[in-house]
C-alpha positions as CSV (number, residue, x, y, z in Angstrom):
1,X,-30.3,-150.7,8.5
2,X,-29.7,-148.2,5.7
3,X,-29.0,-149.1,2.1
4,X,-25.3,-148.2,2.5
5,X,-24.9,-151.0,5.0
6,X,-26.4,-153.4,2.5
7,X,-24.3,-152.3,-0.4
8,X,-21.0,-152.3,1.4
9,X,-21.6,-155.0,4.0
10,X,-18.9,-153.9,6.4
11,X,-18.1,-156.0,9.4
12,X,-20.0,-155.5,12.6
13,X,-18.0,-155.0,15.8
14,X,-20.8,-155.6,18.3
15,X,-21.9,-153.1,20.8
16,X,-19.9,-150.0,20.2
17,X,-21.3,-148.0,23.0
18,X,-18.9,-147.3,25.9
19,X,-20.0,-146.4,29.4
20,X,-21.2,-143.1,28.3
21,X,-22.0,-139.6,29.4
22,X,-25.7,-139.2,29.0
23,X,-26.9,-137.2,26.0
24,X,-28.9,-134.7,28.1
25,X,-26.0,-133.9,30.2
26,X,-23.9,-133.1,27.2
27,X,-26.6,-130.9,25.8
28,X,-26.1,-128.7,28.8
29,X,-22.3,-128.4,28.2
30,X,-22.6,-127.9,24.4
31,X,-20.5,-131.0,23.7
32,X,-21.3,-134.2,21.9
33,X,-22.0,-137.1,24.2
34,X,-19.4,-139.8,24.7
35,X,-21.6,-142.4,23.1
36,X,-22.4,-140.3,20.0
37,X,-18.7,-139.4,19.6
38,X,-17.5,-143.0,19.9
39,X,-20.1,-144.4,17.5
40,X,-19.8,-141.7,14.9
41,X,-16.0,-141.7,15.0
42,X,-16.0,-145.5,14.5
43,X,-18.4,-145.2,11.6
44,X,-16.4,-142.4,10.1
45,X,-13.2,-144.5,10.3
46,X,-15.0,-147.5,8.7
47,X,-16.1,-145.2,5.9
48,X,-12.6,-144.0,5.3
49,X,-11.2,-147.5,5.2
50,X,-14.1,-149.0,3.3
51,X,-13.4,-151.0,0.2
52,X,-16.2,-149.8,-2.1
53,X,-17.7,-152.1,-4.7
54,X,-15.8,-152.4,-7.9
55,X,-18.0,-149.9,-9.8
56,X,-17.5,-147.3,-7.1
57,X,-13.8,-147.9,-6.6
58,X,-12.9,-146.5,-10.0
59,X,-14.9,-143.3,-9.6
60,X,-13.1,-139.9,-9.5
61,X,-11.9,-139.1,-6.1
62,X,-14.4,-136.3,-5.5
63,X,-17.3,-138.7,-5.9
64,X,-15.7,-141.3,-3.7
65,X,-15.1,-138.7,-1.0
66,X,-18.7,-137.5,-1.0
67,X,-20.0,-141.1,-1.0
68,X,-17.7,-142.0,1.9
69,X,-19.0,-139.0,3.9
70,X,-22.6,-140.0,3.3
71,X,-21.8,-143.6,4.2
72,X,-20.2,-142.5,7.5
73,X,-23.4,-140.5,8.4
74,X,-25.7,-143.4,7.4
75,X,-23.6,-145.9,9.3
76,X,-23.6,-143.7,12.4
77,X,-27.4,-143.6,12.3
78,X,-27.6,-147.3,11.8
79,X,-25.2,-148.0,14.7
80,X,-26.9,-145.6,17.0
81,X,-30.2,-147.4,16.2
82,X,-28.8,-151.0,16.3
83,X,-25.6,-151.2,18.3
84,X,-26.0,-148.7,21.1
85,X,-27.4,-149.6,24.5
86,X,-31.2,-149.8,24.0
87,X,-31.9,-147.1,26.5
88,X,-29.7,-144.6,24.7
89,X,-30.7,-145.1,21.1
90,X,-33.5,-142.5,20.7
91,X,-31.4,-139.9,22.6
92,X,-28.4,-140.6,20.3
93,X,-30.6,-140.3,17.2
94,X,-32.0,-137.0,18.5
95,X,-28.4,-135.8,19.1
96,X,-27.4,-136.8,15.5
97,X,-30.4,-134.9,14.1
98,X,-29.7,-131.8,16.1
99,X,-26.1,-131.8,14.8
100,X,-27.4,-132.1,11.2
101,X,-29.5,-129.0,11.9
102,X,-26.3,-127.2,13.0
103,X,-24.7,-128.2,9.7
104,X,-27.5,-126.8,7.5
105,X,-27.8,-123.6,9.6
106,X,-24.1,-122.8,9.3
107,X,-23.8,-123.1,5.6
108,X,-24.0,-119.9,3.6
109,X,-26.2,-121.0,0.6
110,X,-25.2,-117.9,-1.3
111,X,-21.8,-119.7,-1.7
112,X,-23.4,-122.8,-3.2
113,X,-23.3,-122.9,-7.0
114,X,-26.4,-123.9,-9.0
115,X,-26.0,-127.5,-10.0
116,X,-26.6,-127.8,-13.8
117,X,-26.8,-131.1,-15.6
118,X,-23.9,-132.9,-14.1
119,X,-21.6,-135.6,-15.3
120,X,-24.4,-138.1,-14.9
121,X,-26.9,-136.4,-17.2
122,X,-27.6,-137.5,-20.7
123,X,-28.7,-135.0,-23.3
124,X,-32.3,-135.9,-23.1
125,X,-32.9,-135.4,-19.4
126,X,-33.4,-132.2,-17.4
127,X,-30.2,-131.1,-15.7
128,X,-31.5,-129.2,-12.8
129,X,-31.3,-130.8,-9.4
130,X,-34.9,-131.4,-8.2
131,X,-35.1,-130.9,-4.4
132,X,-31.8,-128.9,-4.3
133,X,-31.8,-125.2,-3.8
134,X,-35.1,-123.8,-5.1
135,X,-35.4,-120.1,-5.9
136,X,-35.7,-118.2,-2.7
137,X,-35.1,-121.2,-0.4
138,X,-32.4,-123.4,1.1
139,X,-32.1,-127.2,1.3
140,X,-32.1,-127.2,5.1
141,X,-35.5,-125.6,5.5
142,X,-37.9,-128.5,5.1
143,X,-37.5,-130.1,8.6
144,X,-37.8,-128.5,11.9
145,X,-34.6,-130.2,13.1
146,X,-32.7,-128.6,10.2
147,X,-34.5,-125.4,9.7
148,X,-32.3,-122.5,9.0
149,X,-34.8,-119.9,10.1
150,X,-33.0,-117.3,7.8
151,X,-32.9,-116.3,4.2
152,X,-30.8,-117.8,1.4
153,X,-27.2,-117.0,1.9
154,X,-27.5,-116.3,5.6
155,X,-25.6,-117.9,8.3
156,X,-27.2,-118.3,11.7
157,X,-25.3,-115.8,13.8
158,X,-26.1,-117.5,17.0
159,X,-25.4,-121.0,15.7
160,X,-22.6,-123.4,16.4
161,X,-20.8,-125.8,14.1
162,X,-21.6,-129.5,14.2
163,X,-20.1,-131.4,17.1
164,X,-19.8,-134.8,15.4
165,X,-17.0,-135.4,12.9
166,X,-19.3,-137.5,10.6
167,X,-21.7,-134.5,10.3
168,X,-18.9,-132.0,9.7
169,X,-17.6,-134.4,7.0
170,X,-20.9,-134.0,5.1
171,X,-20.3,-130.3,4.5
172,X,-18.2,-130.5,1.3
173,X,-20.8,-132.8,-0.3
174,X,-23.8,-130.8,0.9
175,X,-22.2,-127.6,-0.5
176,X,-20.8,-128.9,-3.7
177,X,-23.8,-131.0,-4.6
178,X,-26.7,-128.9,-3.1
179,X,-27.9,-132.0,-1.2
180,X,-31.2,-131.1,0.7
181,X,-31.5,-132.0,4.3
182,X,-34.6,-134.1,4.1
183,X,-33.0,-137.4,2.9
184,X,-30.7,-137.3,5.9
185,X,-33.6,-136.6,8.3
186,X,-35.4,-139.6,6.7
187,X,-32.5,-141.9,7.4
188,X,-32.6,-140.9,11.1
189,X,-36.4,-141.4,11.1
190,X,-36.0,-144.9,9.8
191,X,-33.8,-145.8,12.7
192,X,-36.2,-144.2,15.1
193,X,-38.9,-146.3,13.6
194,X,-36.8,-149.4,14.3
195,X,-37.0,-148.7,18.0
196,X,-40.8,-148.8,18.1
197,X,-41.9,-150.9,15.2
198,X,-40.8,-154.5,15.0
199,X,-43.6,-156.0,12.7
200,X,-45.2,-154.8,9.5
201,X,-48.8,-155.9,9.0
202,X,-48.9,-155.2,5.2
203,X,-46.5,-154.9,2.3
204,X,-47.6,-151.3,2.0
205,X,-46.4,-150.7,5.5
206,X,-43.0,-152.1,4.6
207,X,-42.8,-149.9,1.5
208,X,-43.5,-146.9,3.7
209,X,-40.5,-147.9,5.9
210,X,-38.3,-148.3,2.8
211,X,-39.2,-144.7,1.8
212,X,-37.3,-143.7,4.9
213,X,-34.5,-146.3,5.2
214,X,-33.6,-146.8,1.5
215,X,-35.0,-144.3,-1.0
216,X,-33.1,-141.3,0.6
217,X,-29.8,-142.9,-0.2
218,X,-30.5,-143.1,-3.9
219,X,-31.7,-139.5,-4.0
220,X,-28.5,-138.4,-2.2
221,X,-26.4,-140.3,-4.7
222,X,-28.2,-138.6,-7.6
223,X,-27.4,-135.2,-6.1
224,X,-23.8,-136.2,-5.7
225,X,-23.6,-136.8,-9.5
226,X,-25.6,-133.7,-10.4
227,X,-28.3,-136.0,-11.9
228,X,-31.3,-135.6,-9.7
229,X,-34.5,-135.1,-11.6
230,X,-38.1,-136.1,-10.7
231,X,-38.0,-138.9,-13.3
232,X,-34.7,-140.3,-12.1
233,X,-35.8,-140.1,-8.5
234,X,-38.9,-142.1,-9.2
235,X,-36.8,-144.9,-10.8
236,X,-34.2,-144.6,-8.1
237,X,-36.9,-145.2,-5.4
238,X,-37.8,-148.5,-7.0
239,X,-34.2,-149.6,-7.2
240,X,-33.5,-148.6,-3.6
241,X,-36.7,-150.2,-2.2
242,X,-35.8,-153.4,-4.1
243,X,-32.3,-153.4,-2.6
244,X,-33.7,-152.9,0.9
245,X,-36.1,-155.8,0.4
246,X,-33.3,-158.0,-0.8
247,X,-31.3,-157.2,2.3
248,X,-34.3,-158.0,4.5
249,X,-34.9,-161.4,2.8
250,X,-31.2,-162.3,3.1
251,X,-31.3,-161.5,6.8
252,X,-34.5,-162.9,8.0
253,X,-32.8,-165.0,10.7
254,X,-30.5,-162.2,11.9
255,X,-33.4,-159.7,12.1
256,X,-35.5,-162.2,14.1
257,X,-32.7,-162.5,16.6
258,X,-32.8,-158.8,16.9
259,X,-36.5,-159.0,17.6
260,X,-37.7,-157.7,14.2
261,X,-39.6,-159.3,11.3
262,X,-39.8,-157.4,8.1
263,X,-41.8,-160.1,6.2
264,X,-45.3,-158.6,6.0
265,X,-47.6,-160.4,8.4
266,X,-50.3,-160.6,5.6
267,X,-47.9,-162.6,3.5
268,X,-46.9,-164.9,6.4
269,X,-50.6,-165.6,6.9
270,X,-51.1,-166.2,3.2
271,X,-48.4,-168.9,3.2
272,X,-49.2,-170.3,6.6
273,X,-45.9,-169.2,8.2
274,X,-45.4,-168.5,11.9
275,X,-42.7,-166.8,13.8
276,X,-41.7,-170.2,15.1
277,X,-41.1,-171.3,11.5
278,X,-38.7,-168.4,11.1
279,X,-36.7,-169.4,14.2
280,X,-36.1,-172.9,12.8
281,X,-32.5,-173.8,11.7
282,X,-33.7,-174.4,8.2
283,X,-36.6,-173.2,6.1
284,X,-39.7,-175.4,5.8
285,X,-41.4,-175.6,2.4
286,X,-43.9,-173.0,3.3
287,X,-41.2,-170.6,4.3
288,X,-39.3,-171.2,1.1
289,X,-42.5,-170.5,-0.8
290,X,-42.9,-167.3,1.0
291,X,-39.3,-166.2,0.4
292,X,-39.6,-167.1,-3.3
293,X,-42.7,-164.9,-3.5
294,X,-40.9,-162.0,-1.9
295,X,-37.8,-162.5,-4.0
296,X,-39.8,-162.4,-7.2
297,X,-41.6,-159.2,-6.1
298,X,-38.3,-157.5,-5.2
299,X,-36.9,-158.6,-8.6
300,X,-39.8,-157.1,-10.5
301,X,-39.4,-153.8,-8.6
302,X,-35.7,-153.7,-9.3
303,X,-36.3,-154.4,-13.0
304,X,-38.8,-151.6,-13.1
305,X,-36.3,-149.1,-11.7
306,X,-33.2,-150.4,-13.6
307,X,-33.8,-148.2,-16.7
308,X,-32.4,-145.3,-14.7
309,X,-29.0,-146.6,-15.7
310,X,-29.7,-145.8,-19.4
311,X,-30.5,-142.2,-18.5
312,X,-27.0,-141.7,-17.0
313,X,-23.5,-141.6,-18.4
314,X,-19.9,-141.7,-17.2
315,X,-19.3,-142.2,-13.5
316,X,-22.9,-141.9,-12.5
317,X,-23.9,-144.7,-14.9
318,X,-21.2,-146.9,-13.5
319,X,-22.1,-146.2,-9.9
320,X,-25.9,-146.8,-10.4
321,X,-25.2,-149.9,-12.5
322,X,-23.2,-151.1,-9.5
323,X,-26.2,-150.7,-7.2
324,X,-28.5,-152.5,-9.6
325,X,-25.9,-155.3,-10.1
326,X,-25.6,-155.8,-6.4
327,X,-29.3,-156.1,-6.0
328,X,-29.7,-158.6,-8.8
329,X,-26.8,-160.7,-7.5
330,X,-28.2,-160.7,-4.0
331,X,-31.6,-161.9,-5.3
332,X,-29.9,-164.5,-7.4
333,X,-28.1,-165.8,-4.3
334,X,-31.4,-166.1,-2.5
335,X,-32.8,-168.1,-5.4
336,X,-29.7,-170.3,-5.6
337,X,-30.1,-171.2,-1.9
338,X,-33.5,-172.7,-2.7
339,X,-34.9,-169.8,-0.9
340,X,-33.7,-171.2,2.4
341,X,-32.5,-168.0,4.1
342,X,-32.5,-169.6,7.6
343,X,-29.8,-172.2,7.2
344,X,-27.2,-169.6,6.2
345,X,-27.3,-166.0,4.8
346,X,-27.1,-166.2,1.0
347,X,-24.4,-163.9,-0.3
348,X,-23.5,-163.4,-4.0
349,X,-20.0,-164.1,-5.2
350,X,-17.8,-161.4,-6.8
351,X,-18.0,-163.0,-10.2
352,X,-21.8,-162.8,-10.2
353,X,-21.8,-159.2,-9.2
354,X,-19.2,-158.3,-11.9
355,X,-21.3,-160.1,-14.5
356,X,-24.4,-158.2,-13.5
357,X,-22.5,-154.9,-13.5
358,X,-21.3,-155.4,-17.0
359,X,-24.8,-156.3,-18.1
360,X,-26.5,-153.4,-16.4
361,X,-23.9,-150.9,-17.7
362,X,-24.0,-152.2,-21.3
363,X,-27.7,-152.5,-21.6
364,X,-28.6,-149.4,-19.6
365,X,-31.1,-151.3,-17.4
Protein backbone atom coordinates (compact mmCIF):
# COMPACT_ATOMS: atom_id res chain seq x y z
CA UNK A 1 0.00 0.00 0.00
CA UNK A 2 1.40 3.40 -0.93
CA UNK A 3 1.63 6.38 1.37
CA UNK A 4 -1.27 8.11 -0.39
CA UNK A 5 -3.56 5.29 0.66
CA UNK A 6 -2.47 5.80 4.26
CA UNK A 7 -2.91 9.56 4.21
CA UNK A 8 -6.34 9.60 2.59
CA UNK A 9 -7.73 6.25 3.79
CA UNK A 10 -10.39 5.95 1.08
CA UNK A 11 -12.89 3.12 1.24
CA UNK A 12 -12.03 -0.20 -0.29
CA UNK A 13 -14.55 -1.71 -2.64
CA UNK A 14 -13.23 -5.25 -2.70
CA UNK A 15 -11.98 -6.96 -5.81
CA UNK A 16 -12.24 -4.45 -8.61
CA UNK A 17 -11.11 -6.78 -11.36
CA UNK A 18 -13.81 -7.77 -13.87
CA UNK A 19 -13.66 -10.82 -16.05
CA UNK A 20 -10.87 -9.35 -18.06
CA UNK A 21 -9.15 -9.49 -21.38
CA UNK A 22 -5.66 -10.74 -20.70
CA UNK A 23 -2.91 -8.14 -20.69
CA UNK A 24 -0.79 -9.94 -23.26
CA UNK A 25 -3.70 -10.05 -25.69
CA UNK A 26 -4.15 -6.31 -25.33
CA UNK A 27 -0.49 -5.65 -25.98
CA UNK A 28 -1.02 -7.15 -29.40
CA UNK A 29 -3.92 -4.81 -30.16
CA UNK A 30 -2.27 -1.68 -28.74
CA UNK A 31 -5.09 -1.19 -26.25
CA UNK A 32 -5.17 -1.21 -22.48
CA UNK A 33 -6.47 -4.42 -20.95
CA UNK A 34 -9.98 -4.48 -19.54
CA UNK A 35 -8.65 -5.06 -16.03
CA UNK A 36 -6.13 -2.22 -16.18
CA UNK A 37 -8.74 0.17 -17.56
CA UNK A 38 -11.34 -0.76 -14.95
CA UNK A 39 -8.93 -0.50 -12.02
CA UNK A 40 -7.29 2.73 -13.13
CA UNK A 41 -10.60 4.37 -14.02
CA UNK A 42 -11.96 3.52 -10.59
CA UNK A 43 -8.83 4.84 -8.91
CA UNK A 44 -8.99 8.04 -10.95
CA UNK A 45 -12.63 8.54 -10.02
CA UNK A 46 -11.81 8.11 -6.34
CA UNK A 47 -8.97 10.62 -6.68
CA UNK A 48 -11.32 13.19 -8.20
CA UNK A 49 -13.91 12.68 -5.47
CA UNK A 50 -11.45 12.33 -2.61
CA UNK A 51 -11.87 14.56 0.41
CA UNK A 52 -8.29 15.52 1.10
CA UNK A 53 -7.11 16.13 4.67
CA UNK A 54 -7.84 19.60 6.03
CA UNK A 55 -4.34 20.92 5.32
CA UNK A 56 -4.57 19.89 1.67
CA UNK A 57 -8.17 20.97 1.11
CA UNK A 58 -7.20 24.64 1.32
CA UNK A 59 -4.32 24.44 -1.11
CA UNK A 60 -4.50 26.38 -4.37
CA UNK A 61 -6.34 24.44 -7.06
CA UNK A 62 -3.23 23.75 -9.15
CA UNK A 63 -1.63 21.88 -6.27
CA UNK A 64 -4.77 19.93 -5.45
CA UNK A 65 -5.07 18.88 -9.09
CA UNK A 66 -1.48 17.67 -9.25
CA UNK A 67 -1.79 15.81 -5.94
CA UNK A 68 -5.05 14.19 -7.07
CA UNK A 69 -3.39 12.98 -10.28
CA UNK A 70 -0.50 11.46 -8.35
CA UNK A 71 -2.93 9.89 -5.89
CA UNK A 72 -4.86 8.33 -8.78
CA UNK A 73 -1.68 6.77 -10.13
CA UNK A 74 -0.54 5.51 -6.73
CA UNK A 75 -3.98 4.12 -5.97
CA UNK A 76 -4.03 2.34 -9.34
CA UNK A 77 -0.71 0.68 -8.56
CA UNK A 78 -1.98 -0.31 -5.10
CA UNK A 79 -5.23 -1.76 -6.44
CA UNK A 80 -3.45 -3.67 -9.19
CA UNK A 81 -1.17 -5.14 -6.53
CA UNK A 82 -3.81 -5.75 -3.84
CA UNK A 83 -7.30 -6.01 -5.34
CA UNK A 84 -6.84 -7.60 -8.76
CA UNK A 85 -7.01 -11.34 -9.31
CA UNK A 86 -3.75 -12.82 -8.04
CA UNK A 87 -2.81 -14.27 -11.42
CA UNK A 88 -3.11 -10.90 -13.14
CA UNK A 89 -1.30 -8.60 -10.73
CA UNK A 90 2.22 -8.69 -12.13
CA UNK A 91 0.96 -8.35 -15.70
CA UNK A 92 -1.14 -5.36 -14.71
CA UNK A 93 1.79 -3.68 -12.98
CA UNK A 94 3.90 -4.30 -16.09
CA UNK A 95 1.15 -2.68 -18.15
CA UNK A 96 1.05 0.35 -15.86
CA UNK A 97 4.81 0.76 -16.06
CA UNK A 98 4.81 0.47 -19.84
CA UNK A 99 2.19 3.21 -19.97
CA UNK A 100 4.33 5.39 -17.71
CA UNK A 101 7.14 4.93 -20.21
CA UNK A 102 4.83 6.16 -22.97
CA UNK A 103 4.07 9.29 -20.97
CA UNK A 104 7.72 10.21 -20.46
CA UNK A 105 8.61 9.46 -24.08
CA UNK A 106 5.86 11.68 -25.48
CA UNK A 107 6.70 14.78 -23.44
CA UNK A 108 8.84 17.38 -25.12
CA UNK A 109 11.19 18.40 -22.34
CA UNK A 110 12.18 21.50 -24.27
CA UNK A 111 8.75 22.83 -23.32
CA UNK A 112 9.30 22.20 -19.60
CA UNK A 113 10.39 25.30 -17.71
CA UNK A 114 13.22 25.20 -15.24
CA UNK A 115 11.76 25.03 -11.74
CA UNK A 116 13.32 27.69 -9.52
CA UNK A 117 12.72 28.00 -5.80
CA UNK A 118 8.98 27.46 -5.70
CA UNK A 119 6.32 28.65 -3.34
CA UNK A 120 7.53 26.13 -0.80
CA UNK A 121 11.10 27.42 -0.60
CA UNK A 122 12.42 29.58 2.20
CA UNK A 123 15.17 32.05 1.59
CA UNK A 124 17.89 29.89 3.09
CA UNK A 125 17.35 26.76 1.01
CA UNK A 126 18.46 26.01 -2.52
CA UNK A 127 15.68 26.47 -4.99
CA UNK A 128 16.63 24.13 -7.79
CA UNK A 129 14.76 20.87 -8.07
CA UNK A 130 17.15 18.04 -7.35
CA UNK A 131 16.41 15.05 -9.52
CA UNK A 132 14.35 17.11 -11.98
CA UNK A 133 15.69 18.00 -15.38
CA UNK A 134 19.47 17.98 -15.23
CA UNK A 135 21.48 19.77 -17.84
CA UNK A 136 21.48 17.63 -20.94
CA UNK A 137 19.05 15.01 -19.66
CA UNK A 138 15.39 14.30 -19.09
CA UNK A 139 13.46 13.01 -16.09
CA UNK A 140 12.31 9.91 -17.88
CA UNK A 141 15.74 8.53 -18.65
CA UNK A 142 16.69 6.71 -15.45
CA UNK A 143 14.58 3.57 -15.83
CA UNK A 144 14.46 1.26 -18.79
CA UNK A 145 10.68 1.22 -18.62
CA UNK A 146 10.56 4.99 -18.98
CA UNK A 147 13.66 5.65 -21.02
CA UNK A 148 13.13 8.23 -23.71
CA UNK A 149 15.99 7.08 -25.89
CA UNK A 150 16.21 10.59 -27.36
CA UNK A 151 17.72 13.93 -26.51
CA UNK A 152 16.23 16.72 -24.37
CA UNK A 153 13.32 18.29 -26.11
CA UNK A 154 12.72 15.34 -28.42
CA UNK A 155 9.48 13.44 -28.78
CA UNK A 156 9.63 9.77 -29.70
CA UNK A 157 8.35 9.86 -33.31
CA UNK A 158 7.31 6.22 -33.17
CA UNK A 159 5.75 6.47 -29.74
CA UNK A 160 2.12 6.39 -28.75
CA UNK A 161 0.34 8.28 -26.00
CA UNK A 162 -0.50 6.59 -22.70
CA UNK A 163 -3.49 4.28 -22.85
CA UNK A 164 -4.64 4.63 -19.23
CA UNK A 165 -6.43 7.77 -18.08
CA UNK A 166 -4.60 7.87 -14.74
CA UNK A 167 -1.26 7.98 -16.55
CA UNK A 168 -2.46 10.66 -18.99
CA UNK A 169 -3.67 12.68 -16.00
CA UNK A 170 -0.10 12.86 -14.69
CA UNK A 171 1.10 14.86 -17.70
CA UNK A 172 0.25 18.37 -16.40
CA UNK A 173 2.03 17.70 -13.09
CA UNK A 174 5.03 16.04 -14.72
CA UNK A 175 5.47 18.93 -17.15
CA UNK A 176 4.71 21.83 -14.79
CA UNK A 177 6.72 20.45 -11.88
CA UNK A 178 9.53 18.58 -13.69
CA UNK A 179 8.78 15.38 -11.78
CA UNK A 180 11.29 12.65 -12.65
CA UNK A 181 10.08 9.20 -13.62
CA UNK A 182 11.95 7.22 -10.98
CA UNK A 183 9.57 7.82 -8.04
CA UNK A 184 6.67 6.47 -10.09
CA UNK A 185 8.70 3.42 -11.11
CA UNK A 186 9.55 2.86 -7.44
CA UNK A 187 5.87 2.84 -6.44
CA UNK A 188 5.22 0.14 -9.02
CA UNK A 189 8.27 -1.80 -7.80
CA UNK A 190 6.90 -1.76 -4.25
CA UNK A 191 3.68 -3.38 -5.44
CA UNK A 192 5.65 -5.96 -7.40
CA UNK A 193 7.59 -6.74 -4.24
CA UNK A 194 4.34 -7.32 -2.39
CA UNK A 195 3.59 -10.16 -4.79
CA UNK A 196 6.72 -12.10 -3.91
CA UNK A 197 7.75 -10.94 -0.42
CA UNK A 198 5.42 -11.49 2.52
CA UNK A 199 7.88 -11.46 5.45
CA UNK A 200 10.75 -9.13 6.38
CA UNK A 201 13.60 -10.77 8.33
CA UNK A 202 15.12 -7.50 9.58
CA UNK A 203 14.19 -3.90 10.21
CA UNK A 204 16.69 -2.92 7.52
CA UNK A 205 14.81 -5.08 5.03
CA UNK A 206 11.59 -3.27 5.93
CA UNK A 207 13.26 0.13 5.50
CA UNK A 208 14.38 -0.93 2.03
CA UNK A 209 10.75 -1.69 1.18
CA UNK A 210 9.67 1.73 2.49
CA UNK A 211 12.19 3.34 0.14
CA UNK A 212 10.01 2.04 -2.67
CA UNK A 213 6.52 2.24 -1.17
CA UNK A 214 6.65 5.50 0.81
CA UNK A 215 9.64 7.72 0.17
CA UNK A 216 8.83 8.34 -3.52
CA UNK A 217 5.55 9.99 -2.52
CA UNK A 218 7.31 12.61 -0.43
CA UNK A 219 9.77 13.35 -3.19
CA UNK A 220 6.95 13.78 -5.71
CA UNK A 221 5.17 16.15 -3.31
CA UNK A 222 8.33 18.25 -2.96
CA UNK A 223 8.56 18.51 -6.75
CA UNK A 224 4.93 19.59 -6.96
CA UNK A 225 5.70 22.50 -4.65
CA UNK A 226 8.99 23.35 -6.38
CA UNK A 227 10.80 22.60 -3.13
CA UNK A 228 12.87 19.49 -3.88
CA UNK A 229 16.46 19.74 -2.63
CA UNK A 230 18.79 17.00 -1.38
CA UNK A 231 18.41 18.25 2.19
CA UNK A 232 14.63 18.26 2.09
CA UNK A 233 14.47 14.91 0.35
CA UNK A 234 16.51 13.33 3.16
CA UNK A 235 14.12 14.73 5.77
CA UNK A 236 11.11 13.77 3.68
CA UNK A 237 12.33 10.18 3.46
CA UNK A 238 12.34 9.97 7.25
CA UNK A 239 8.82 11.38 7.49
CA UNK A 240 7.46 9.11 4.78
CA UNK A 241 9.08 5.97 6.15
CA UNK A 242 7.63 6.78 9.58
CA UNK A 243 4.16 7.22 8.06
CA UNK A 244 4.45 3.90 6.25
CA UNK A 245 5.52 2.19 9.48
CA UNK A 246 2.59 3.74 11.35
CA UNK A 247 0.23 2.37 8.71
CA UNK A 248 1.77 -1.10 9.01
CA UNK A 249 1.42 -1.09 12.81
CA UNK A 250 -2.20 0.03 12.58
CA UNK A 251 -3.02 -2.74 10.10
CA UNK A 252 -1.20 -5.76 11.53
CA UNK A 253 -4.39 -7.85 11.61
CA UNK A 254 -5.55 -6.77 8.14
CA UNK A 255 -2.14 -7.45 6.62
CA UNK A 256 -2.01 -10.90 8.22
CA UNK A 257 -5.37 -11.75 6.64
CA UNK A 258 -3.80 -10.80 3.30
CA UNK A 259 -0.89 -13.14 4.04
CA UNK A 260 1.65 -10.45 4.87
CA UNK A 261 3.59 -9.59 8.02
CA UNK A 262 5.53 -6.34 8.03
CA UNK A 263 6.74 -6.68 11.63
CA UNK A 264 10.43 -7.59 11.30
CA UNK A 265 10.94 -11.24 12.19
CA UNK A 266 14.00 -10.32 14.26
CA UNK A 267 11.80 -8.10 16.43
CA UNK A 268 9.12 -10.77 16.76
CA UNK A 269 11.79 -13.20 17.95
CA UNK A 270 13.17 -10.66 20.40
CA UNK A 271 9.75 -10.21 22.04
CA UNK A 272 8.80 -13.88 21.80
CA UNK A 273 5.91 -13.32 19.37
CA UNK A 274 4.65 -15.84 16.85
CA UNK A 275 2.37 -15.59 13.84
CA UNK A 276 -0.29 -17.36 15.90
CA UNK A 277 -0.11 -14.47 18.39
CA UNK A 278 -0.86 -12.01 15.58
CA UNK A 279 -3.93 -14.03 14.54
CA UNK A 280 -5.49 -13.75 18.01
CA UNK A 281 -8.57 -11.51 18.53
CA UNK A 282 -6.64 -9.39 21.00
CA UNK A 283 -2.98 -8.63 21.62
CA UNK A 284 -1.16 -10.59 24.31
CA UNK A 285 1.25 -8.63 26.56
CA UNK A 286 4.25 -9.66 24.45
CA UNK A 287 2.54 -8.41 21.29
CA UNK A 288 1.69 -5.11 22.99
CA UNK A 289 5.32 -4.76 24.02
CA UNK A 290 6.43 -5.39 20.44
CA UNK A 291 4.00 -2.82 19.02
CA UNK A 292 5.05 -0.29 21.67
CA UNK A 293 8.66 -0.75 20.59
CA UNK A 294 7.80 -0.31 16.92
CA UNK A 295 5.56 2.70 17.65
CA UNK A 296 8.37 4.47 19.56
CA UNK A 297 10.84 3.76 16.78
CA UNK A 298 8.47 5.18 14.16
CA UNK A 299 7.86 8.25 16.34
CA UNK A 300 11.60 8.89 16.64
CA UNK A 301 11.96 8.65 12.88
CA UNK A 302 9.04 11.03 12.34
CA UNK A 303 10.44 13.54 14.81
CA UNK A 304 13.82 13.37 13.08
CA UNK A 305 12.27 14.29 9.72
CA UNK A 306 9.70 16.81 10.98
CA UNK A 307 12.07 19.83 10.81
CA UNK A 308 11.42 19.78 7.06
CA UNK A 309 8.28 21.79 7.87
CA UNK A 310 10.42 24.69 9.08
CA UNK A 311 12.27 24.86 5.74
CA UNK A 312 9.02 25.48 3.86
CA UNK A 313 6.50 28.27 3.62
CA UNK A 314 3.01 28.86 2.33
CA UNK A 315 1.08 25.99 0.81
CA UNK A 316 4.05 23.61 0.96
CA UNK A 317 4.46 24.20 4.68
CA UNK A 318 0.76 23.52 5.29
CA UNK A 319 0.76 20.37 3.18
CA UNK A 320 3.86 18.81 4.70
CA UNK A 321 2.73 19.81 8.20
CA UNK A 322 -0.46 17.90 7.40
CA UNK A 323 1.48 14.73 6.62
CA UNK A 324 3.53 15.05 9.82
CA UNK A 325 0.35 15.68 11.80
CA UNK A 326 -1.33 12.62 10.33
CA UNK A 327 1.60 10.43 11.33
CA UNK A 328 1.76 11.77 14.86
CA UNK A 329 -1.97 11.37 15.33
CA UNK A 330 -1.86 7.78 14.02
CA UNK A 331 0.97 6.86 16.38
CA UNK A 332 -0.88 8.51 19.26
CA UNK A 333 -3.94 6.40 18.42
CA UNK A 334 -1.83 3.24 18.54
CA UNK A 335 -0.50 4.24 21.96
CA UNK A 336 -3.99 5.14 23.18
CA UNK A 337 -5.20 1.65 22.27
CA UNK A 338 -2.72 0.22 24.74
CA UNK A 339 -0.82 -0.98 21.68
CA UNK A 340 -3.53 -3.57 21.03
CA UNK A 341 -3.80 -3.29 17.26
CA UNK A 342 -5.47 -6.69 16.92
CA UNK A 343 -8.77 -6.00 18.66
CA UNK A 344 -9.55 -3.04 16.38
CA UNK A 345 -7.65 -0.79 14.01
CA UNK A 346 -6.66 2.34 15.96
CA UNK A 347 -7.57 5.50 14.03
CA UNK A 348 -7.06 9.07 15.20
CA UNK A 349 -9.92 11.51 15.57
CA UNK A 350 -10.13 14.69 13.52
CA UNK A 351 -9.55 16.86 16.58
CA UNK A 352 -6.24 15.17 17.32
CA UNK A 353 -5.12 15.53 13.70
CA UNK A 354 -6.08 19.23 13.72
CA UNK A 355 -4.17 19.81 16.95
CA UNK A 356 -1.08 18.14 15.57
CA UNK A 357 -1.39 20.15 12.36
CA UNK A 358 -1.45 23.46 14.19
CA UNK A 359 1.50 22.37 16.30
CA UNK A 360 3.61 21.25 13.34
CA UNK A 361 2.83 24.33 11.26
CA UNK A 362 3.48 26.76 14.12
CA UNK A 363 6.68 25.18 15.39
CA UNK A 364 8.08 24.17 12.01
CA UNK A 365 8.65 20.59 13.14
